[in-house]
C-alpha positions as CSV (number, residue, x, y, z in Angstrom):
1,M,-68.6,14.4,-85.4
2,T,-71.6,15.5,-87.4
3,N,-69.3,16.6,-90.3
4,T,-67.5,13.3,-90.1
5,L,-70.7,11.3,-90.2
6,A,-72.0,13.4,-93.1
7,K,-68.8,12.6,-95.1
8,I,-69.1,8.9,-94.3
9,L,-72.7,8.7,-95.6
10,C,-72.5,11.1,-98.5
11,G,-71.6,8.3,-101.0
12,V,-75.0,6.6,-100.6
13,L,-77.3,9.6,-100.6
14,T,-77.3,9.8,-104.4
15,I,-79.1,6.4,-104.6
16,S,-81.5,7.0,-101.7
17,A,-84.4,7.6,-104.0
18,M,-83.9,4.2,-105.7
19,L,-83.6,2.5,-102.3
20,T,-86.7,4.2,-101.0
21,S,-88.7,3.0,-104.0
22,A,-87.4,-0.5,-103.7
23,V,-88.0,-0.7,-100.0
24,A,-91.6,0.5,-100.4
25,A,-92.2,-2.2,-103.1
26,E,-90.7,-4.8,-100.9
27,E,-92.7,-3.8,-97.8
28,K,-95.9,-3.9,-99.9
29,A,-95.1,-7.4,-101.2
30,N,-94.1,-8.8,-97.8
31,P,-95.5,-6.8,-94.8
32,G,-94.1,-7.9,-91.5
33,F,-91.5,-10.2,-93.1
34,D,-93.3,-13.2,-91.6
35,D,-93.1,-16.4,-93.7
36,A,-96.6,-17.8,-94.3
37,V,-97.1,-21.5,-94.1
38,G,-97.2,-22.9,-97.6
39,D,-95.3,-19.9,-99.2
40,K,-93.4,-21.4,-102.1
41,S,-90.7,-18.7,-102.2
42,P,-87.8,-19.8,-100.0
43,L,-86.7,-17.5,-97.2
44,V,-83.3,-15.9,-97.8
45,G,-81.1,-15.5,-94.8
46,V,-77.7,-13.9,-94.8
47,I,-74.9,-14.4,-92.3
48,R,-73.4,-11.3,-90.5
49,W,-70.1,-11.2,-88.7
50,D,-69.7,-7.6,-87.5
51,G,-66.0,-6.8,-87.4
52,Y,-66.3,-3.5,-89.3
53,N,-67.9,-1.2,-86.7
54,G,-64.8,0.7,-85.8
55,S,-63.8,-1.6,-83.0
56,P,-60.2,-0.9,-81.9
57,K,-59.4,-4.7,-82.0
58,W,-61.5,-6.1,-84.8
59,T,-61.7,-3.2,-87.2
60,Q,-58.7,-1.0,-86.7
61,Q,-56.2,-3.8,-85.9
62,Q,-57.4,-7.0,-87.5
63,E,-59.6,-6.2,-90.5
64,F,-57.8,-3.0,-91.7
65,G,-54.6,-5.0,-91.2
66,F,-55.8,-7.7,-93.6
67,L,-56.9,-5.1,-96.1
68,K,-53.9,-2.8,-95.8
69,P,-52.2,-3.7,-99.1
70,K,-53.6,-1.4,-101.8
71,R,-54.8,-4.3,-104.0
72,W,-57.3,-5.2,-101.2
73,H,-58.7,-1.8,-100.6
74,E,-61.6,-2.3,-103.0
75,L,-62.9,-5.1,-100.8
76,A,-63.6,-2.7,-97.9
77,P,-67.3,-2.0,-97.0
78,W,-69.1,1.0,-98.5
79,F,-68.6,3.3,-95.4
80,V,-64.8,3.0,-95.3
81,R,-62.6,5.8,-96.7
82,R,-59.1,6.0,-98.0
83,T,-56.7,8.2,-96.0
84,G,-53.6,8.5,-98.2
85,D,-51.5,7.4,-95.3
86,P,-49.6,4.3,-96.3
87,N,-49.3,3.2,-92.7
88,R,-53.0,3.4,-92.1
89,P,-54.6,3.6,-95.5
90,L,-58.2,2.9,-94.5
91,S,-60.4,4.6,-92.0
92,F,-63.8,4.2,-90.4
93,N,-65.1,5.3,-87.1
94,P,-61.7,5.6,-85.4
95,S,-63.4,7.1,-82.3
96,Y,-65.7,4.0,-82.0
97,D,-68.8,6.2,-81.9
98,K,-72.0,4.2,-81.4
99,A,-74.0,6.9,-83.2
100,I,-72.1,6.2,-86.3
101,I,-72.6,2.5,-85.9
102,Q,-76.4,3.2,-85.6
103,K,-76.4,5.3,-88.8
104,V,-74.6,2.7,-90.8
105,T,-76.8,-0.1,-89.5
106,D,-79.9,1.8,-90.4
107,R,-78.6,2.3,-93.9
108,E,-77.7,-1.4,-94.2
109,I,-81.3,-2.3,-93.2
110,R,-82.5,-0.2,-96.1
111,Y,-80.0,-1.9,-98.5
112,A,-81.0,-5.5,-97.3
113,A,-84.7,-4.8,-97.3
114,A,-84.6,-3.3,-100.8
115,A,-82.9,-6.4,-102.1
116,G,-85.6,-8.6,-100.5
117,I,-83.5,-10.4,-97.9
118,D,-85.8,-12.0,-95.3
119,Y,-83.4,-12.1,-92.4
120,W,-79.9,-11.6,-91.1
121,A,-78.3,-14.3,-89.0
122,F,-76.0,-12.5,-86.6
123,C,-73.0,-14.2,-85.1
124,H,-74.0,-13.9,-81.5
125,Y,-71.8,-12.5,-78.8
126,A,-73.3,-12.4,-75.3
127,A,-74.3,-9.2,-73.7
128,F,-73.6,-10.6,-70.2
129,K,-69.9,-11.0,-71.3
130,G,-69.3,-7.3,-71.7
131,G,-70.8,-6.8,-75.1
132,G,-69.1,-9.8,-76.7
133,W,-65.6,-8.7,-77.6
134,Q,-66.7,-5.5,-79.4
135,L,-68.6,-7.7,-82.0
136,R,-72.2,-7.1,-80.7
137,D,-72.6,-3.4,-81.6
138,N,-74.4,-3.9,-84.9
139,L,-76.9,-6.3,-83.4
140,E,-77.6,-3.8,-80.7
141,A,-77.9,-1.1,-83.4
142,Y,-80.3,-3.3,-85.3
143,L,-82.5,-3.9,-82.2
144,A,-82.6,-0.2,-81.5
145,S,-83.4,0.8,-85.1
146,P,-86.9,2.1,-86.0
147,L,-86.4,0.3,-89.3
148,K,-85.9,-3.2,-88.0
149,S,-89.3,-4.4,-89.0
150,R,-88.1,-4.3,-92.6
151,I,-85.8,-7.3,-92.1
152,N,-85.9,-10.1,-89.6
153,F,-83.0,-11.5,-87.7
154,C,-81.9,-14.6,-85.7
155,P,-78.8,-15.4,-83.8
156,I,-76.0,-17.9,-84.6
157,A,-75.0,-19.4,-81.3
158,L,-71.2,-19.9,-81.3
159,G,-70.5,-23.2,-79.5
160,E,-66.8,-22.6,-79.2
161,H,-67.4,-19.4,-77.1
162,I,-69.7,-21.0,-74.5
163,G,-67.7,-21.6,-71.4
164,K,-64.9,-19.2,-72.4
165,G,-63.9,-16.1,-70.6
166,M,-63.3,-12.7,-72.2
167,D,-59.7,-13.7,-72.9
168,G,-61.0,-16.4,-75.2
169,I,-59.4,-19.1,-73.1
170,R,-61.5,-22.0,-71.9
171,K,-60.9,-22.6,-68.2
172,A,-64.3,-23.9,-67.3
173,S,-65.3,-27.4,-66.2
174,P,-68.2,-29.2,-67.9
175,A,-70.4,-28.0,-64.9
176,D,-69.3,-24.4,-65.5
177,V,-70.0,-24.7,-69.2
178,K,-73.5,-26.0,-68.4
179,A,-74.1,-23.0,-66.1
180,D,-72.7,-20.7,-68.9
181,W,-75.1,-22.3,-71.3
182,V,-78.1,-21.5,-69.1
183,R,-77.1,-17.8,-69.2
184,Y,-76.8,-18.0,-73.0
185,V,-80.2,-19.7,-73.2
186,D,-81.8,-16.8,-71.3
187,E,-80.3,-14.4,-73.7
188,Y,-81.5,-16.4,-76.8
189,I,-85.0,-16.5,-75.3
190,G,-85.0,-12.7,-74.8
191,L,-84.0,-12.3,-78.5
192,M,-86.7,-14.8,-79.6
193,G,-89.3,-12.5,-77.9
194,E,-88.4,-9.7,-80.4
195,P,-91.2,-9.1,-82.9
196,S,-88.7,-9.2,-85.8
197,H,-87.1,-12.5,-84.8
198,Q,-87.3,-14.9,-87.8
199,R,-89.8,-17.8,-87.4
200,V,-90.3,-20.9,-89.5
201,L,-92.9,-23.6,-89.8
202,G,-95.5,-21.3,-88.6
203,D,-94.3,-20.0,-85.2
204,R,-90.9,-21.6,-84.4
205,P,-88.1,-19.2,-83.6
206,L,-85.0,-19.9,-85.8
207,L,-81.6,-20.5,-84.1
208,Y,-78.4,-21.6,-85.7
209,L,-75.8,-23.5,-83.6
210,M,-72.3,-23.1,-85.0
211,G,-69.9,-25.8,-83.7
212,P,-72.2,-28.3,-81.9
213,D,-69.2,-30.7,-81.6
214,T,-67.3,-28.1,-79.7
215,L,-70.2,-27.4,-77.4
216,S,-70.8,-31.1,-76.9
217,A,-67.2,-31.8,-75.9
218,S,-67.1,-28.8,-73.6
219,L,-70.2,-30.1,-71.8
220,G,-68.4,-33.4,-71.2
221,D,-69.3,-35.6,-74.2
222,P,-66.5,-37.4,-76.1
223,P,-65.0,-35.8,-79.2
224,A,-66.8,-36.2,-82.5
225,G,-66.2,-39.5,-84.3
226,K,-67.7,-42.9,-85.2
227,G,-70.2,-43.9,-82.6
228,V,-70.0,-40.6,-80.8
229,T,-72.4,-40.0,-77.9
230,V,-73.9,-36.6,-77.3
231,N,-75.8,-37.1,-74.0
232,H,-74.8,-33.8,-72.5
233,L,-75.5,-31.8,-75.7
234,R,-78.9,-33.5,-76.0
235,E,-79.7,-32.4,-72.4
236,A,-78.6,-28.8,-73.2
237,V,-80.8,-28.7,-76.3
238,A,-83.8,-30.1,-74.3
239,L,-83.2,-27.4,-71.7
240,L,-83.3,-24.7,-74.3
241,R,-86.5,-26.0,-75.8
242,A,-88.2,-26.4,-72.4
243,R,-87.3,-22.9,-71.2
244,A,-88.3,-21.3,-74.5
245,V,-91.7,-23.0,-74.5
246,K,-92.2,-22.1,-70.9
247,A,-91.3,-18.5,-71.6
248,G,-94.0,-18.4,-74.4
249,V,-91.6,-17.8,-77.3
250,G,-92.2,-21.2,-78.9
251,N,-90.2,-24.3,-79.7
252,P,-87.0,-23.2,-81.4
253,Y,-86.0,-24.6,-84.8
254,I,-82.3,-25.3,-84.2
255,V,-80.0,-25.7,-87.1
256,G,-76.5,-27.2,-86.4
257,M,-73.6,-26.3,-88.6
258,N,-69.8,-26.0,-88.7
259,S,-67.5,-24.4,-91.2
260,G,-68.2,-27.0,-93.9
261,G,-71.4,-28.4,-92.4
262,I,-70.9,-32.0,-93.6
263,W,-70.3,-33.9,-90.4
264,A,-72.7,-31.8,-88.3
265,A,-75.5,-34.2,-89.5
266,V,-74.6,-36.7,-86.7
267,Y,-75.8,-34.0,-84.2
268,I,-79.1,-33.7,-86.0
269,D,-79.8,-37.3,-85.6
270,K,-78.4,-37.8,-82.1
271,A,-78.7,-34.6,-80.2
272,G,-82.2,-33.5,-81.0
273,L,-81.4,-30.6,-83.4
274,D,-83.8,-30.0,-86.3
275,A,-81.6,-29.4,-89.4
276,V,-78.1,-29.0,-90.7
277,S,-76.5,-26.2,-92.7
278,A,-73.0,-24.6,-93.1
279,Y,-71.2,-21.4,-92.4
280,R,-68.3,-21.2,-94.8
281,G,-66.9,-24.3,-96.4
282,A,-63.9,-25.1,-98.6
283,F,-66.3,-26.9,-101.1
284,G,-63.6,-27.8,-103.6
285,S,-61.6,-24.6,-103.5
286,T,-58.0,-24.9,-104.8
287,V,-54.7,-23.0,-104.5
288,Q,-55.0,-22.1,-108.2
289,G,-58.4,-20.6,-107.6
290,T,-61.5,-22.6,-108.5
291,P,-63.9,-20.8,-110.9
292,Y,-66.9,-19.5,-108.9
293,A,-69.3,-21.3,-111.4
294,E,-68.2,-24.6,-109.9
295,L,-69.2,-23.6,-106.3
296,W,-72.9,-24.5,-106.5
297,P,-72.3,-28.0,-108.1
298,N,-69.7,-28.7,-105.4
299,I,-72.1,-27.7,-102.6
300,R,-74.9,-29.7,-104.2
301,K,-72.9,-32.9,-104.7
302,G,-70.5,-32.7,-101.7
303,F,-73.0,-31.5,-99.1
304,L,-76.6,-31.6,-100.1
305,E,-76.7,-34.9,-102.0
306,S,-73.8,-37.0,-100.8
307,T,-74.1,-36.3,-97.1
308,C,-77.3,-34.8,-96.0
309,G,-80.0,-35.2,-98.6
310,I,-79.6,-38.8,-99.8
311,G,-78.2,-41.9,-98.3
312,D,-78.1,-42.7,-94.6
313,N,-80.9,-40.4,-93.7
314,P,-82.8,-39.4,-96.9
315,K,-85.3,-37.2,-94.9
316,R,-82.6,-35.2,-93.0
317,Q,-83.6,-31.6,-92.8
318,L,-81.5,-28.8,-94.4
319,V,-81.1,-25.1,-94.6
320,V,-79.3,-24.9,-98.0
321,P,-76.0,-23.1,-97.7
322,L,-74.9,-20.7,-100.4
323,M,-71.9,-18.5,-100.7
324,S,-71.3,-15.1,-102.3
325,G,-67.6,-15.9,-102.5
326,A,-64.8,-17.8,-100.7
327,S,-61.4,-16.2,-100.8
328,H,-59.4,-15.3,-97.7
329,L,-56.3,-14.5,-99.6
330,P,-56.0,-11.2,-97.7
331,R,-55.9,-13.2,-94.5
332,H,-53.6,-15.9,-95.9
333,E,-51.0,-13.2,-96.9
334,A,-51.1,-11.7,-93.4
335,R,-51.2,-15.0,-91.5
336,P,-50.2,-17.9,-93.8
337,K,-50.0,-20.4,-90.9
338,R,-53.5,-19.6,-89.8
339,F,-55.3,-19.3,-93.1
340,G,-54.9,-21.6,-96.1
341,S,-54.3,-20.5,-99.7
342,Q,-57.3,-22.3,-101.3
343,Y,-59.9,-20.0,-102.7
344,Y,-62.7,-19.5,-105.3
345,R,-62.3,-16.8,-107.9
346,E,-64.5,-13.8,-107.7
347,P,-67.9,-14.4,-109.3
348,L,-68.3,-13.0,-112.9
349,P,-71.3,-10.8,-113.6
350,G,-74.4,-12.9,-113.3
351,E,-72.8,-15.9,-111.6
352,F,-73.9,-15.0,-108.1
353,K,-77.5,-14.6,-109.3
354,A,-77.3,-18.0,-110.9
355,H,-75.9,-19.5,-107.8
356,V,-78.7,-18.1,-105.6
357,L,-81.4,-19.2,-108.1
358,A,-80.0,-22.7,-108.2
359,G,-80.1,-22.9,-104.4
360,M,-83.6,-21.6,-104.2
361,D,-84.7,-24.1,-106.9
362,W,-83.1,-26.9,-104.8
363,V,-85.2,-25.9,-101.8
364,A,-88.4,-25.8,-103.9
365,N,-87.7,-29.2,-105.5
366,H,-86.8,-31.0,-102.2
367,P,-89.6,-30.0,-99.8
368,E,-89.1,-33.3,-98.0
369,N,-85.6,-32.1,-96.9
370,C,-86.4,-28.4,-96.6
371,A,-89.3,-28.0,-94.1
372,A,-87.9,-24.6,-93.0
373,N,-88.0,-23.4,-96.6
374,S,-84.8,-21.4,-96.4
375,V,-81.4,-20.8,-97.8
376,L,-78.5,-19.2,-95.8
377,I,-75.9,-17.2,-97.6
378,Y,-72.4,-16.5,-96.5
379,A,-72.1,-13.6,-96.0
380,W,-73.1,-10.0,-95.6
381,N,-69.8,-8.6,-94.3
382,E,-66.9,-11.2,-94.2
383,H,-65.0,-8.8,-96.4
384,S,-61.5,-10.3,-95.8
385,E,-62.8,-13.8,-96.2
386,G,-64.6,-13.4,-99.5
387,G,-68.2,-13.3,-98.4
388,R,-69.4,-9.7,-99.0
389,I,-72.9,-9.1,-100.2
390,C,-72.7,-5.7,-98.4
391,P,-71.9,-2.9,-100.8
392,I,-68.2,-2.2,-101.1
393,M,-66.3,1.0,-101.1
394,G,-66.5,3.0,-104.3
395,S,-63.8,5.2,-105.8
396,A,-62.8,8.6,-104.4
397,P,-64.0,11.3,-104.3
398,E,-67.6,10.3,-104.8
399,Y,-67.4,7.0,-103.0
400,V,-70.6,5.7,-104.6
401,P,-71.0,2.2,-103.2
402,N,-70.5,-0.8,-105.5
403,T,-73.7,-2.8,-105.1
404,R,-73.2,-5.5,-107.8
405,L,-73.5,-8.6,-105.6
406,L,-76.5,-7.1,-103.7
407,D,-78.1,-6.2,-107.0
408,E,-77.7,-9.7,-108.3
409,L,-79.2,-11.1,-105.1
410,G,-82.2,-8.8,-105.4
411,Q,-82.6,-10.0,-109.0
412,A,-82.6,-13.6,-107.9
413,I,-85.1,-13.0,-105.1
414,G,-87.4,-11.1,-107.4
415,H,-87.1,-13.6,-110.3
C-alpha cells in the first residue's frame, strides 16, 4: 500500500515547494482564518461533495461510471490514474483505504490554503447513520488533519436526508423526522465546537441548510407555494438556535438554499433563517452551451437583483453564489432521464477569475444585503457536474495536476 500511495501522490511533489511558500504567505496574512469584524475582504467559501474518496458506491460505481468515456477522463481529480483497461479506465483507492483518504485530504488542505480559500462547506452526512453513505470520509479526514487550522469549514445540512433511512427512502412520520432532526442538531453543535468551524458576524457559527422546503414538508408543513406556512420548520430552527446557545457555541447564522436558490427566500422571511444562497443553479444554461462569461450577469440579474436583493425585501440577506462551471454532460449522457442537457461552456482562461472578482465586488458594494461578508462557490469537487476548483488529473506519466481554476481563484482572492 505504501508504494501505491507514493505513486498516487508523486504528481504533486514537484510543486510542493511552491505550495509551501504560498501557504506560509497565506498563514502570515490571515492567522487562524477568523474573519475580523469590519474586514472589507469577503470570505471565500467553497462547496465540497466528497464522492471521490474510493467509495465502492460513489467513486467506483457512480463517478467513474460518469467519467468512463475517454473524452471525460481529463475531468477527473488530480489523484486519479488511468489504467489502460477500457472497462475500468480510471482508478483511485480501490481498496477504500482510509489512510489514502487522509493523505489526499491533507494535500487538498494545502492546495486550498495556498489559494487563500477561507472555508470549505462540506455536504453533511450524519455520523450516527453509519458514516453517511460513504460520503463523510473526507470530512472525518479534515477533522483529523494536523493541517486543518489552515482552512475553516462548516456543514451544509441536507434537508432531504433528514428523516430518511440508510436506504434513502423516507418512511418516517413528522414526529419521527423531528426526532431525527434533534440528532442532527446535536451533531451540528458538536461540529460548531471545533476551533476551525467558520464563524461570521463576530462569533456566529455558519451553517447552510440545503432544501428548507423539503425539511419543512417532512416536518408536517404544507408544500412550498403562495402563502406557504412554515410553523414546524420555524420550531426546528428555533430548537437548533436554543440548543446551540445553551451548549455555548453561539447563535448559528443559518443560510437557506436550494439548487437555484431563488424561491428559498420565503423561508428566510417566514422560518427565521438568516440569509439565502444557492448550491448549483441553471442560471440561463442552454442545450447549445451558454458562454461562461454570461454566468455572472445571469446570477446577478436572476438571483441577486430580481429576487433577493431588490424588490419585496430590499434588505434580505445573501451569501452570494458563484460557480466555477455548470456542465453535467457526463451525467446527462449516462442518465439522460435524470440529468438535463443544458450547460455552460468551460470558462476560458481568465474568465473564472473575473467571475469571482465580480461576485466579491458585489458583496463589497452591497453591505446592506451581505452582513455575513461571504461568497460561496460551487464547487471544489463536483467533477462530473462541472464544478471543479480542485486540481484535475494531468497527463501520464508525470500526472502533474492541472491547477488552472485554483490558480485563477487564488489570483482573484489576492487581487
